[in-house]
VEXDREN-712701 format. One line per field, with one value per residue: x, y, z of N, C-alpha, C, O in turn. Coordinates in nm, 3 decimals. Each point is the difference from the previous one (the first is absolute). Layout:
REM residues N
n.px <- [X/...] .
n.py <- [Y/...] .
n.pz <- [Z/...] .
ca.px <- [X/...] .
ca.py <- [Y/...] .
ca.pz <- [Z/...] .
c.px <- [X/...] .
c.py <- [Y/...] .
c.pz <- [Z/...] .
o.px <- [X/...] .
o.py <- [Y/...] .
o.pz <- [Z/...] .
//
This chain:
REM residues 141
n.px <- [2.415/-0.030/-0.207/-0.029/0.069/-0.132/-0.177/0.039/0.017/-0.206/-0.096/0.080/0.065/-0.061/-0.147/-0.155/0.052/-0.028/-0.223/0.011/0.020/0.090/-0.196/-0.001/0.135/0.183/0.167/0.143/0.153/0.182/0.157/0.147/0.168/0.175/0.144/0.151/0.164/0.123/0.084/-0.045/-0.019/-0.139/-0.111/-0.037/-0.201/-0.032/-0.099/0.211/-0.056/0.161/-0.097/-0.103/-0.092/0.116/0.032/0.196/0.151/0.060/-0.212/0.195/-0.051/0.078/0.206/-0.132/0.135/0.070/0.023/0.134/0.020/0.172/0.005/-0.075/-0.224/0.071/0.220/0.077/-0.004/0.169/0.204/0.031/0.051/0.208/0.144/0.010/0.122/0.178/0.089/0.020/0.112/-0.089/-0.154/0.084/-0.015/-0.077/0.159/-0.190/0.197/0.158/-0.189/0.174/-0.156/0.150/0.033/-0.162/0.034/0.151/-0.055/-0.124/0.100/0.107/-0.112/-0.050/0.199/-0.014/-0.084/-0.065/0.075/0.052/0.208/0.167/0.019/0.118/0.222/0.088/0.025/0.187/0.183/-0.106/-0.115/0.114/0.003/-0.186/-0.061/0.138/-0.150/-0.081/0.216/-0.189/-0.055/-0.110/-0.177] .
n.py <- [17.951/0.216/0.037/-0.051/0.144/0.173/-0.044/0.000/0.188/0.077/-0.088/0.064/0.144/-0.202/-0.035/0.146/0.023/-0.013/0.013/0.221/-0.018/0.195/0.078/-0.160/0.139/-0.097/-0.031/0.171/0.038/-0.129/0.076/0.159/-0.062/-0.074/0.155/0.070/-0.153/0.088/0.115/0.177/-0.066/0.173/-0.171/-0.155/-0.089/-0.080/0.193/-0.073/0.015/-0.137/-0.200/0.031/-0.140/0.162/-0.081/-0.085/0.157/0.050/0.047/-0.046/-0.199/-0.123/0.017/0.135/-0.141/0.055/-0.157/0.043/-0.129/0.123/-0.224/-0.064/0.009/-0.191/-0.037/-0.095/-0.224/-0.111/-0.001/-0.149/-0.210/-0.054/-0.027/-0.206/-0.133/0.059/-0.178/0.097/-0.050/-0.055/-0.122/-0.086/-0.018/-0.122/0.022/-0.107/-0.097/0.152/-0.041/0.142/0.075/0.169/0.089/0.135/0.213/0.126/0.094/0.188/0.194/0.105/0.120/0.208/0.086/0.030/0.205/-0.203/-0.045/-0.218/-0.047/0.017/-0.173/-0.172/0.019/-0.048/-0.217/-0.102/0.044/-0.176/-0.108/-0.151/-0.203/-0.126/-0.131/-0.174/-0.103/-0.194/0.054/-0.095/0.156/0.113/-0.130] .
n.pz <- [25.781/-0.056/-0.078/-0.216/-0.158/-0.048/-0.131/-0.221/-0.121/-0.049/-0.180/-0.198/-0.158/0.076/-0.165/-0.068/-0.214/0.222/0.029/0.032/0.223/-0.067/0.077/-0.158/-0.112/-0.084/0.146/0.026/-0.162/0.014/0.142/-0.062/-0.133/0.119/0.079/-0.151/-0.006/0.166/-0.172/0.132/-0.207/0.017/0.094/-0.156/0.038/-0.208/-0.062/-0.014/0.215/0.077/-0.022/0.197/-0.150/-0.105/-0.205/0.067/-0.053/-0.208/0.046/-0.103/-0.086/0.170/-0.082/0.121/-0.111/0.207/0.161/-0.174/0.183/-0.073/-0.001/-0.201/0.022/0.095/-0.014/-0.187/-0.020/0.102/-0.094/-0.166/0.061/0.065/-0.169/-0.090/0.136/-0.127/-0.100/0.205/-0.187/0.200/-0.107/0.187/-0.223/0.173/-0.156/0.051/0.040/0.048/-0.112/0.009/-0.142/-0.022/0.203/0.077/-0.064/0.106/0.196/-0.005/-0.050/0.165/0.152/-0.070/0.064/0.222/-0.037/0.076/-0.206/-0.007/0.073/-0.149/-0.144/0.083/-0.027/-0.201/-0.044/0.071/-0.121/-0.089/0.160/0.119/-0.094/0.012/0.173/0.038/-0.133/0.088/0.008/-0.076/-0.148/0.161/0.046] .
ca.px <- [0.102/0.090/-0.063/0.024/0.141/0.014/-0.055/0.097/0.119/-0.034/-0.054/0.054/0.141/0.038/-0.100/-0.102/-0.059/0.108/-0.022/0.035/0.138/0.088/-0.067/0.037/-0.114/-0.077/-0.082/-0.100/-0.102/-0.076/-0.089/-0.103/-0.092/-0.075/-0.100/-0.101/-0.090/-0.095/-0.092/-0.145/-0.037/0.109/0.053/0.133/0.029/0.110/0.128/0.046/-0.048/0.108/0.009/-0.134/-0.036/-0.072/-0.144/-0.065/-0.017/-0.115/-0.034/0.027/-0.108/-0.113/0.033/0.035/0.122/0.048/0.144/0.062/0.144/0.086/0.114/0.116/-0.002/-0.071/0.031/-0.052/-0.146/-0.044/0.011/-0.103/-0.129/-0.009/-0.019/-0.135/-0.097/0.037/0.073/0.145/0.062/0.124/0.047/0.103/-0.047/0.095/-0.060/0.067/-0.013/-0.023/0.069/-0.056/0.096/0.080/0.058/-0.098/-0.023/0.111/-0.014/-0.115/0.042/0.093/-0.071/-0.096/0.070/-0.001/-0.138/-0.042/-0.098/-0.135/-0.028/-0.017/-0.134/-0.096/0.009/-0.071/-0.144/-0.034/0.004/-0.055/-0.075/0.084/0.087/-0.080/-0.041/0.112/0.075/0.131/0.035/0.049/0.112/0.121/0.081] .
ca.py <- [-0.102/0.047/-0.033/-0.143/-0.012/0.060/-0.097/-0.110/0.047/0.025/-0.113/-0.133/-0.035/0.032/0.091/-0.045/-0.128/-0.096/-0.122/0.030/0.047/-0.064/-0.021/0.095/0.079/-0.089/-0.087/0.090/0.025/-0.124/-0.005/0.103/-0.044/-0.111/0.061/0.066/-0.101/-0.037/0.112/-0.013/0.129/0.098/0.032/-0.060/-0.026/-0.095/0.070/0.081/0.138/0.091/0.005/-0.020/0.112/0.108/-0.003/-0.089/0.073/0.088/0.005/0.138/0.058/0.031/0.116/0.118/0.053/0.131/-0.013/-0.132/0.020/-0.115/-0.004/0.056/0.146/0.021/0.128/0.106/-0.007/0.039/0.146/0.059/-0.023/0.085/0.137/0.004/0.010/0.111/-0.043/0.009/-0.120/0.030/-0.125/-0.077/-0.138/-0.108/-0.101/-0.128/-0.098/0.074/-0.047/0.084/0.073/-0.071/-0.123/-0.109/-0.033/-0.085/-0.129/-0.067/-0.048/-0.110/-0.117/-0.051/-0.070/-0.144/-0.048/-0.043/0.084/-0.043/0.052/0.146/0.022/-0.026/0.114/0.111/-0.028/0.014/0.141/0.072/0.121/0.108/0.045/0.096/0.113/0.086/0.024/-0.065/-0.070/-0.135/-0.035/0.061/-0.106] .
ca.pz <- [0.020/0.106/0.128/0.020/0.036/0.131/0.095/0.008/0.071/0.140/0.074/-0.029/0.027/0.137/0.055/0.094/-0.036/0.019/-0.078/-0.139/0.003/-0.097/-0.129/-0.106/-0.049/-0.086/0.087/0.059/-0.102/-0.013/0.117/-0.016/-0.106/0.059/0.089/-0.084/-0.057/0.104/0.018/-0.009/-0.060/-0.007/0.133/0.011/0.142/0.011/-0.023/0.112/-0.009/-0.041/-0.147/-0.056/-0.090/0.068/-0.025/0.095/0.125/-0.019/-0.142/-0.038/-0.080/0.088/0.082/-0.077/0.061/-0.037/-0.016/-0.002/0.011/-0.026/0.091/-0.070/0.013/0.126/0.065/-0.086/0.005/0.135/0.011/-0.085/0.065/0.119/-0.049/-0.055/0.109/0.085/0.119/-0.011/0.056/0.071/0.058/-0.069/0.007/-0.025/-0.087/0.018/-0.108/-0.123/-0.120/-0.104/-0.082/-0.100/0.051/-0.002/-0.140/-0.043/0.068/-0.061/-0.133/0.020/0.052/-0.098/-0.108/0.028/-0.001/-0.135/-0.068/0.038/0.134/-0.012/-0.056/0.108/0.092/-0.066/0.016/0.142/0.038/-0.116/0.034/0.052/-0.109/-0.077/0.082/0.033/-0.123/0.003/-0.123/0.032/-0.089/0.053/0.060] .
c.px <- [0.094/-0.058/0.020/0.145/0.022/-0.054/0.094/0.120/-0.027/-0.029/0.076/0.147/0.045/-0.099/-0.096/-0.050/0.106/-0.018/0.030/0.146/0.085/-0.063/0.049/-0.124/-0.088/-0.089/-0.112/-0.114/-0.088/-0.099/-0.115/-0.102/-0.083/-0.108/-0.113/-0.098/-0.104/-0.108/-0.147/-0.049/0.119/0.056/0.138/0.041/0.117/0.137/0.033/-0.035/0.108/0.017/-0.131/-0.033/-0.086/-0.150/-0.072/-0.026/-0.120/-0.023/0.002/-0.115/-0.119/0.022/0.043/0.121/0.031/0.148/0.038/0.150/0.073/0.117/0.124/0.009/-0.067/0.026/-0.056/-0.153/-0.054/0.004/-0.107/-0.137/-0.017/-0.022/-0.143/-0.105/0.037/0.069/0.149/0.061/0.133/0.059/0.110/-0.039/0.114/-0.072/0.081/-0.025/-0.029/0.087/-0.062/0.112/0.075/0.051/-0.099/-0.034/0.109/-0.007/-0.114/0.036/0.091/-0.072/-0.096/0.067/-0.004/-0.141/-0.039/-0.112/-0.143/-0.038/-0.017/-0.139/-0.108/0.000/-0.073/-0.151/-0.044/-0.011/-0.056/-0.066/0.089/0.101/-0.074/-0.031/0.113/0.093/0.142/0.019/0.056/0.119/0.132/0.095/-0.004] .
c.py <- [0.038/-0.031/-0.147/-0.024/0.056/-0.094/-0.117/0.043/0.021/-0.127/-0.130/-0.019/0.045/0.091/-0.068/-0.142/-0.109/-0.127/0.021/0.041/-0.079/-0.026/0.104/0.080/-0.085/-0.093/0.079/0.026/-0.124/-0.015/0.098/-0.042/-0.119/0.050/0.062/-0.100/-0.047/0.105/-0.042/0.138/0.096/0.038/-0.056/-0.025/-0.096/0.062/0.084/0.146/0.096/0.007/-0.035/0.118/0.104/-0.008/-0.098/0.069/0.095/0.012/0.146/0.065/0.041/0.124/0.114/0.068/0.139/-0.007/-0.147/0.024/-0.130/0.004/0.061/0.150/0.042/0.138/0.118/0.004/0.046/0.152/0.071/-0.013/0.091/0.147/0.018/0.018/0.106/-0.039/0.012/-0.119/0.037/-0.126/-0.061/-0.145/-0.096/-0.105/-0.127/-0.089/0.069/-0.057/0.079/0.064/-0.088/-0.134/-0.115/-0.038/-0.093/-0.138/-0.080/-0.056/-0.122/-0.127/-0.060/-0.067/-0.151/-0.060/-0.040/0.088/-0.035/0.054/0.152/0.032/-0.023/0.114/0.120/-0.021/0.025/0.147/0.091/0.133/0.110/0.048/0.105/0.125/0.098/0.025/-0.053/-0.079/-0.139/-0.042/0.060/-0.105/-0.125] .
c.pz <- [0.113/0.137/0.033/0.043/0.141/0.109/0.021/0.084/0.150/0.078/-0.015/0.036/0.140/0.069/0.096/-0.026/0.003/-0.082/-0.149/-0.012/-0.100/-0.136/-0.099/-0.040/-0.091/0.080/0.065/-0.099/-0.019/0.115/-0.016/-0.107/0.047/0.094/-0.082/-0.058/0.100/0.019/-0.006/-0.040/0.001/0.137/0.023/0.145/0.019/-0.016/0.123/-0.023/-0.051/-0.151/-0.067/-0.091/0.074/-0.020/0.092/0.133/-0.006/-0.151/-0.045/-0.076/0.086/0.085/-0.092/0.066/-0.051/-0.033/-0.003/-0.004/-0.031/0.099/-0.065/0.017/0.130/0.061/-0.079/0.005/0.135/0.013/-0.082/0.066/0.121/-0.038/-0.049/0.111/0.103/0.130/-0.027/0.072/0.064/0.061/-0.086/0.018/-0.028/-0.083/0.012/-0.121/-0.133/-0.111/-0.114/-0.080/-0.097/0.050/-0.004/-0.144/-0.052/0.062/-0.063/-0.137/0.014/0.046/-0.103/-0.119/0.019/-0.005/-0.142/-0.055/0.042/0.138/-0.003/-0.055/0.105/0.102/-0.058/0.014/0.144/0.041/-0.109/0.039/0.055/-0.103/-0.083/0.080/0.025/-0.119/0.005/-0.128/0.032/-0.087/0.045/0.056/-0.084] .
o.px <- [0.051/0.075/0.022/0.025/0.073/0.062/0.019/0.040/0.086/0.035/-0.007/0.029/0.046/0.030/0.035/-0.046/0.056/0.098/0.007/0.049/-0.009/0.067/0.020/-0.112/-0.123/-0.115/-0.112/-0.118/-0.122/-0.114/-0.116/-0.120/-0.116/-0.111/-0.117/-0.117/-0.100/-0.084/-0.036/-0.010/0.115/0.075/0.074/0.112/0.062/0.102/-0.086/0.012/-0.033/0.053/-0.004/0.031/-0.089/-0.076/-0.123/-0.083/-0.075/0.091/-0.089/-0.021/-0.086/-0.089/0.078/-0.016/-0.021/0.049/-0.049/0.050/-0.052/0.044/0.086/0.109/-0.060/-0.094/-0.059/-0.059/-0.101/-0.095/-0.058/-0.079/-0.105/-0.076/-0.062/-0.099/-0.068/-0.014/0.050/-0.028/0.094/0.098/0.003/-0.009/0.080/-0.104/0.122/-0.103/-0.086/0.122/-0.107/0.117/-0.040/0.006/0.036/-0.030/-0.028/0.023/0.013/-0.034/-0.015/0.025/-0.015/-0.067/0.005/-0.017/0.015/-0.080/-0.082/-0.113/-0.086/-0.064/-0.099/-0.105/-0.071/-0.073/-0.106/-0.091/0.028/0.028/-0.019/0.040/0.058/0.016/-0.019/0.107/0.095/-0.094/0.112/0.073/0.105/0.122/0.062] .
o.py <- [-0.086/-0.030/-0.034/-0.077/-0.060/-0.017/-0.047/-0.072/-0.028/-0.009/-0.085/-0.078/0.112/0.054/-0.095/-0.067/-0.037/-0.058/-0.098/0.025/-0.123/-0.048/0.117/-0.034/0.012/-0.023/-0.049/-0.008/0.012/-0.042/-0.035/0.012/-0.013/-0.053/-0.008/0.032/-0.061/-0.012/-0.099/0.088/-0.044/0.097/0.051/0.033/-0.001/-0.065/0.067/0.051/0.104/0.099/-0.029/0.114/-0.035/0.036/0.001/-0.046/0.013/-0.018/0.079/0.121/0.076/0.042/-0.018/0.093/0.030/0.071/-0.079/0.070/-0.110/0.108/0.055/0.057/0.107/0.073/0.092/0.107/0.071/0.061/0.099/0.094/0.061/0.071/0.104/0.070/0.015/0.070/-0.040/-0.024/0.040/0.007/0.017/-0.050/0.019/-0.052/-0.001/0.011/-0.044/-0.004/-0.035/-0.010/-0.113/-0.096/-0.111/-0.117/-0.096/-0.101/-0.120/-0.114/-0.098/-0.108/-0.122/-0.068/-0.075/-0.121/0.080/0.056/0.089/0.044/0.053/0.095/0.072/0.036/0.071/0.096/0.058/0.038/0.120/0.104/0.117/0.116/0.101/0.112/0.122/0.059/0.069/-0.056/-0.011/-0.091/-0.029/0.020/-0.100] .
o.pz <- [0.072/0.093/0.116/0.092/0.079/0.105/0.112/0.091/0.083/0.118/0.090/0.091/0.019/0.106/0.069/0.092/-0.103/-0.046/-0.075/-0.110/-0.008/-0.091/0.035/0.037/0.004/-0.038/0.013/0.037/-0.014/-0.020/0.023/0.021/-0.037/0.001/0.039/-0.021/-0.038/0.090/-0.064/0.085/-0.007/0.011/0.085/0.039/0.107/0.022/0.055/-0.111/-0.058/-0.051/-0.119/0.034/0.078/0.090/0.006/0.079/0.096/-0.080/0.030/0.011/-0.047/0.074/-0.093/0.079/-0.118/-0.089/0.081/-0.088/0.022/0.039/0.070/-0.004/0.008/0.032/0.058/0.012/0.006/0.050/0.045/-0.002/0.018/0.065/0.022/-0.020/0.101/0.100/-0.106/0.117/-0.068/0.075/-0.122/0.113/-0.091/0.041/-0.020/-0.066/-0.076/0.009/-0.050/0.035/-0.029/-0.076/-0.039/-0.027/-0.071/-0.067/-0.023/-0.031/-0.073/-0.054/-0.008/-0.079/-0.097/0.015/-0.093/0.075/0.020/0.021/0.070/0.046/0.003/0.054/0.071/0.026/0.024/0.073/-0.001/-0.060/-0.034/0.003/-0.039/-0.049/-0.008/0.015/-0.038/-0.055/0.049/0.036/-0.057/0.000/0.035] .
//
């Protein structure tokens, strides 16, 4: 849910998507769910790539991953991975459009309060595979 909120915050209120400018989060969710209904199989081509379910980009079950990282623990995961492969990271990375940590959780909780239960249930269905894969709790919001 945080990725959906982050996509909204980056692209909608005064962001890149001028035709959506001024839309509330509730209106945004309605648009996303409308895009999802246009799907053709699990590719979800009708959904904007920024909030398209991850399983439409690649099929996780077809790849034997060694490492799966979450944005919530990106820095920690990156350091662990680099250590695992024997690389010392001396770079300082600038991260843009970062919405993570306690603040994004609070914003997400706040924004999802205005979303009707039926729409929240549809969002859970839409993101079902990544909620399961990454062990996210849909009841948190």
